[in-house]
C-alpha positions as CSV (number, residue, x, y, z in Angstrom):
1,M,66.6,38.8,22.0
2,E,67.5,37.3,25.4
3,D,64.1,38.1,26.8
4,D,62.1,36.5,24.0
5,A,61.4,32.8,23.8
6,P,63.1,31.2,20.7
7,V,60.8,30.8,17.7
8,I,61.1,27.3,16.2
9,Y,59.6,26.1,12.9
10,G,59.7,22.4,12.0
11,L,59.9,21.0,8.5
12,E,58.5,17.6,7.4
13,F,61.6,16.9,5.3
14,Q,65.3,17.9,5.7
15,A,66.3,21.1,4.0
16,R,69.5,23.0,3.1
17,A,68.2,25.8,0.9
18,L,67.0,29.1,2.4
19,T,66.7,32.6,1.2
20,P,65.1,35.9,2.3
21,Q,62.5,37.4,0.1
22,T,64.1,40.8,-0.4
23,A,61.4,42.2,-2.7
24,E,59.0,42.0,0.2
25,T,59.6,45.3,2.2
26,D,56.6,45.1,4.5
27,A,57.3,41.7,6.1
28,I,60.1,39.5,7.3
29,R,59.8,36.5,5.0
30,F,62.0,33.6,4.1
31,L,61.7,30.8,1.5
32,V,62.9,27.3,2.5
33,G,63.3,24.4,0.0
34,T,63.2,20.8,1.1
35,Q,65.1,17.7,0.0
36,S,63.2,14.4,-0.2
37,L,63.9,11.5,-2.4
38,K,60.6,9.7,-1.8
39,Y,58.0,12.4,-1.6
40,D,57.1,15.7,-3.4
41,N,59.4,18.4,-2.2
42,Q,58.1,21.7,-0.8
43,I,58.8,25.3,-0.6
44,H,57.8,26.8,2.8
45,I,57.0,30.5,2.8
46,I,57.7,31.6,6.4
47,D,56.6,35.0,7.7
48,F,58.0,36.1,11.1
49,D,55.9,38.6,13.0
50,D,58.5,40.3,15.2
51,E,55.9,42.2,17.2
52,N,54.1,39.1,18.4
53,N,57.1,36.8,18.1
54,I,55.1,34.2,16.0
55,I,55.5,32.5,12.7
56,N,52.9,32.2,9.9
57,K,53.5,29.9,6.9
58,N,52.3,28.7,3.5
59,V,53.5,25.6,1.7
60,L,54.0,25.2,-2.0
61,L,54.7,21.9,-3.8
62,H,57.9,21.6,-5.8
63,Q,57.3,18.3,-7.6
64,V,60.3,18.2,-9.9
65,G,63.0,17.2,-7.4
66,E,65.0,17.9,-4.3
67,I,66.0,21.5,-3.9
68,W,69.7,22.3,-3.5
69,H,69.6,26.1,-4.0
70,I,66.8,28.7,-3.9
71,S,66.8,32.4,-4.7
72,A,64.1,35.1,-4.8
73,S,63.7,37.8,-7.4
74,P,64.8,41.2,-6.0
75,A,62.0,43.0,-7.9
76,D,59.0,40.7,-8.0
77,K,58.0,39.0,-4.7
78,G,56.1,36.3,-6.5
79,V,59.0,35.0,-8.6
80,L,61.8,32.7,-7.4
81,A,64.4,30.3,-8.9
82,T,65.4,26.9,-7.7
83,C,68.3,24.5,-8.5
84,Y,67.1,20.9,-8.1
85,N,68.1,17.3,-8.8
86,K,66.0,15.2,-11.2
87,T,66.6,11.5,-12.1
88,S,66.3,10.3,-15.7
89,D,67.7,7.1,-17.1
90,S,69.3,6.2,-13.8
91,R,71.3,9.5,-14.0
92,V,71.0,12.4,-11.7
93,Q,70.9,15.8,-13.3
94,A,71.0,19.2,-11.6
95,C,68.6,21.7,-13.3
96,A,67.4,25.2,-12.7
97,A,64.0,26.9,-13.3
98,V,62.2,30.1,-12.6
99,W,58.8,29.9,-10.9
100,R,55.8,32.0,-9.9
101,M,53.9,31.4,-6.7
102,P,50.1,31.7,-6.6
103,K,48.8,35.3,-6.7
104,E,47.0,35.0,-3.4
105,L,50.3,34.2,-1.6
106,E,52.0,37.4,-2.9
107,S,49.7,39.6,-0.8
108,G,50.8,38.0,2.4
109,S,47.7,35.9,3.2
110,H,48.4,33.0,5.6
111,E,47.2,29.7,6.6
112,S,46.9,28.9,10.3
113,P,50.1,27.0,11.3
114,D,48.0,24.4,13.1
115,D,45.3,23.9,10.4
116,P,45.5,20.2,9.5
117,A,43.0,20.7,6.6
118,S,45.3,23.2,4.7
119,T,46.5,21.8,1.4
120,A,49.7,22.8,-0.4
121,Q,49.5,24.7,-3.7
122,T,51.7,24.2,-6.7
123,L,54.2,26.6,-8.3
124,E,53.7,27.8,-11.8
125,L,56.7,27.1,-14.0
126,L,57.8,30.2,-15.9
127,C,60.9,28.9,-17.7
128,H,63.8,26.6,-17.5
129,L,67.4,27.9,-17.4
130,D,68.4,25.3,-20.0
131,N,71.6,23.7,-19.0
132,G,71.7,20.8,-21.4
133,A,74.8,22.0,-23.2
134,H,76.6,23.3,-20.1
135,G,76.3,20.7,-17.3
136,N,74.8,20.6,-13.8
137,V,73.7,23.9,-12.3
138,A,75.1,24.8,-8.8
139,C,73.2,28.1,-8.2
140,V,71.2,30.9,-9.7
141,V,72.0,34.5,-8.7
142,W,69.7,37.5,-9.5
143,E,71.0,41.0,-10.3
144,P,70.6,42.6,-6.9
145,M,69.5,46.1,-7.8
146,G,67.8,45.3,-11.1
147,D,64.3,44.8,-12.4
148,G,64.4,41.0,-12.1
149,K,65.3,40.5,-15.7
150,K,68.9,39.4,-15.3
151,V,70.1,36.3,-13.6
152,I,73.4,34.3,-13.7
153,S,73.6,30.6,-13.4
154,L,76.7,28.6,-12.6
155,A,76.7,25.3,-14.5
156,D,79.8,23.1,-14.0
157,S,82.6,25.2,-15.5
158,H,80.3,27.8,-17.2
159,I,79.0,31.1,-16.0
160,L,75.9,32.0,-17.9
161,L,74.1,35.4,-18.0
162,W,70.4,35.2,-18.9
163,D,67.8,37.8,-19.9
164,L,64.3,37.0,-18.7
165,Q,61.7,38.2,-21.1
166,A,57.9,38.1,-21.4
167,S,57.2,38.3,-17.7
168,S,60.0,35.8,-17.0
169,S,58.4,33.2,-19.2
170,Q,61.4,33.0,-21.5
171,A,65.1,32.9,-20.8
172,V,67.5,34.0,-23.4
173,L,71.2,33.3,-23.0
174,A,72.9,36.8,-23.3
175,S,76.5,35.8,-22.8
176,S,78.7,33.2,-21.1
177,A,82.3,32.4,-20.0
178,A,84.1,29.2,-19.0
179,L,86.8,28.3,-16.6
180,E,90.1,27.4,-18.2
181,G,92.6,25.0,-16.8
182,R,93.5,21.4,-16.2
183,G,91.2,18.9,-14.6
184,Q,87.4,19.0,-14.1
185,L,87.0,22.6,-13.0
186,R,83.6,23.3,-11.5
187,F,81.8,26.3,-9.8
188,T,80.5,25.8,-6.3
189,A,79.1,29.2,-5.4
190,G,78.6,32.7,-6.8
191,R,77.5,36.2,-5.6
192,W,76.5,39.3,-7.6
193,S,78.1,42.5,-6.3
194,P,75.6,45.3,-5.4
195,H,78.3,47.8,-6.2
196,H,79.9,49.1,-9.5
197,N,76.4,49.4,-11.1
198,C,76.0,45.6,-10.6
199,T,78.6,44.8,-13.3
200,Q,80.7,42.4,-11.1
201,V,80.1,38.8,-10.0
202,A,82.3,36.7,-7.7
203,T,82.5,33.0,-8.0
204,A,84.1,30.1,-6.1
205,S,85.6,27.0,-7.8
206,D,87.6,24.5,-5.7
207,T,89.9,26.7,-3.5
208,T,89.9,29.7,-5.9
209,L,87.8,33.0,-5.9
210,R,87.3,34.8,-9.1
211,G,85.8,38.2,-10.1
212,W,84.0,38.6,-13.4
213,D,82.8,41.7,-15.4
214,T,79.3,40.9,-16.6
215,R,79.6,43.4,-19.5
216,S,82.5,41.5,-21.2
217,M,82.3,38.2,-19.2
218,S,86.0,38.6,-18.6
219,Q,87.9,37.8,-15.4
220,I,89.0,40.9,-13.4
221,Y,90.7,39.3,-10.3
222,C,91.7,35.9,-9.1
223,I,92.5,34.7,-5.6
224,E,94.2,31.4,-5.9
225,N,94.3,29.2,-2.8
226,A,91.9,31.5,-1.0
227,H,91.1,28.6,1.3
228,G,93.1,25.5,2.2
229,Q,90.1,23.4,1.0
230,L,86.9,23.8,-1.0
231,V,85.3,27.2,-0.9
232,R,81.6,26.8,0.1
233,D,80.1,30.3,0.0
234,L,80.8,34.0,-0.4
235,D,79.1,37.4,0.2
236,F,79.8,41.0,-0.6
237,N,79.7,43.7,2.1
238,P,76.5,45.6,1.2
239,N,77.9,49.0,2.2
240,K,81.6,48.8,1.6
241,Q,82.6,48.2,-2.0
242,Y,85.6,45.9,-2.8
243,Y,85.0,43.9,0.5
244,L,84.2,40.2,0.1
245,A,83.7,37.4,2.7
246,S,84.3,33.7,1.9
247,C,84.2,30.5,3.8
248,G,85.1,26.9,3.2
249,D,86.1,23.4,4.3
250,D,89.2,24.6,6.1
251,C,86.9,25.8,8.9
252,K,87.8,29.4,8.2
253,V,86.0,32.6,7.3
254,K,88.1,35.1,5.4
255,F,87.5,38.8,4.4
256,W,89.1,40.2,1.2
257,D,89.8,43.5,-0.3
258,T,89.5,42.7,-4.1
259,R,91.9,45.6,-4.9
260,N,94.7,43.7,-3.2
261,V,94.2,39.9,-3.1
262,T,97.6,38.8,-1.9
263,E,96.4,38.4,1.7
264,P,93.0,38.4,3.4
265,V,92.1,41.5,5.4
266,K,91.0,39.3,8.3
267,T,90.5,35.6,9.1
268,L,88.1,34.0,11.6
269,E,88.6,30.6,13.0
270,E,85.6,30.2,15.2
271,H,84.2,27.0,13.7
272,S,85.5,23.4,14.2
273,H,84.1,21.9,10.9
274,W,83.2,23.0,7.4
275,V,81.7,26.4,7.1
276,W,78.8,26.2,4.7
277,S,77.5,29.7,4.5
278,V,78.4,33.4,5.3
279,R,76.1,36.4,5.1
280,Y,76.4,40.1,5.9
281,N,73.6,41.9,7.7
282,H,72.1,44.2,5.0
283,S,71.6,47.1,7.5
284,H,74.7,46.8,9.7
285,D,77.6,45.4,7.8
286,Q,79.7,44.8,11.0
287,L,77.4,41.9,11.7
288,V,78.3,38.7,9.9
289,L,76.5,35.4,10.3
290,T,78.2,32.0,9.5
291,G,76.8,28.5,9.6
292,S,78.8,25.3,9.8
293,S,78.4,21.5,10.0
294,D,79.8,21.8,13.5
295,S,76.1,22.4,14.3
296,R,76.7,26.0,15.3
297,V,75.6,29.4,13.8
298,I,77.9,32.2,14.9
299,L,77.1,35.9,14.7
300,S,80.4,38.0,14.6
301,N,80.7,41.7,15.2
302,M,83.3,42.8,12.7
303,V,83.5,46.4,13.7
304,S,87.1,47.0,12.6
305,I,86.5,46.2,8.9
306,S,82.9,47.6,8.6
307,S,81.7,50.8,7.0
308,E,81.1,52.2,10.5
309,P,84.3,51.3,12.5
310,F,83.1,53.5,15.4
311,G,79.4,52.8,14.8
312,H,76.6,52.9,17.3
313,L,76.5,49.1,17.7
314,V,79.8,49.4,19.7
315,D,79.1,49.6,23.5
316,D,81.0,52.1,25.6
317,D,82.6,49.2,27.4
318,D,84.0,47.9,24.1
319,V,85.9,51.1,23.1
320,S,89.0,50.1,25.0
321,D,89.0,46.7,23.3
322,P,88.3,47.0,19.6
323,E,88.5,43.3,18.9
324,E,85.6,41.4,17.6
325,H,82.9,39.7,19.7
326,H,81.0,36.6,18.9
327,A,77.6,35.3,20.0
328,E,76.7,31.7,19.2
């Protein structure tokens, strides 16, 4: 990594929505959604060629509004979901929809990154995740190990489980649950656990983390005041069940064992401003990446709470000092 020149890809508009395309197993591919109030928004399909250290790209038009969240189907690499803002009658509404990209882009064909004559193609709308009765959608989360037929959307104070039918062209509301309490409770983030036969989902609302059983839509654990301020994001350890990471506006990243939620297993205080996102590495769960509005992305080596506490990523020099190491 130190020997290679950094690979930089520039966007025409600002963006804050990015996701890996996990259904694509033969390439390193990311989807990025833009936020523009004046022009048609775009979804950039970015392929990274790690052998030659170059980027290939395609651009799709997302004409319905600015993209606040994007997620890719784990089973069908041509299908994705977006949460976006649209304006009607001087009101801004956050909606969600499922889309299919053009067939020729699923096979990995690329435009030249420097071709000025290349034109953006349009997404095909498969279905809306209708939120009229439930409020503004914060995010859409796919069942991680499924066939791409089950998704959960978080709309204001509601958690909604959808069944996608007829090649994802129809969304049927299978079940739902709502936050109960005083004030205007609202979900900010959610994550579907890859463990327990994919029957658990974790959500964040204000400073609280909650676990839900998708079979009964009932709450199974609650971590009140998990952070001192708003919780921004969360992620499950892919290899170690019960372990959950969260981050928030208190500048902290915390790791939890959902069997005992009285105290976090570990807390990181590396950032100096709000921590917007936290993600585990899918292959090596000791590696955790966090991004913050302090303009830093930090990679942490959390060996002591990983599934391989004496794994091969630990150098011989580090054995005497088991504390975590960070690379910015």
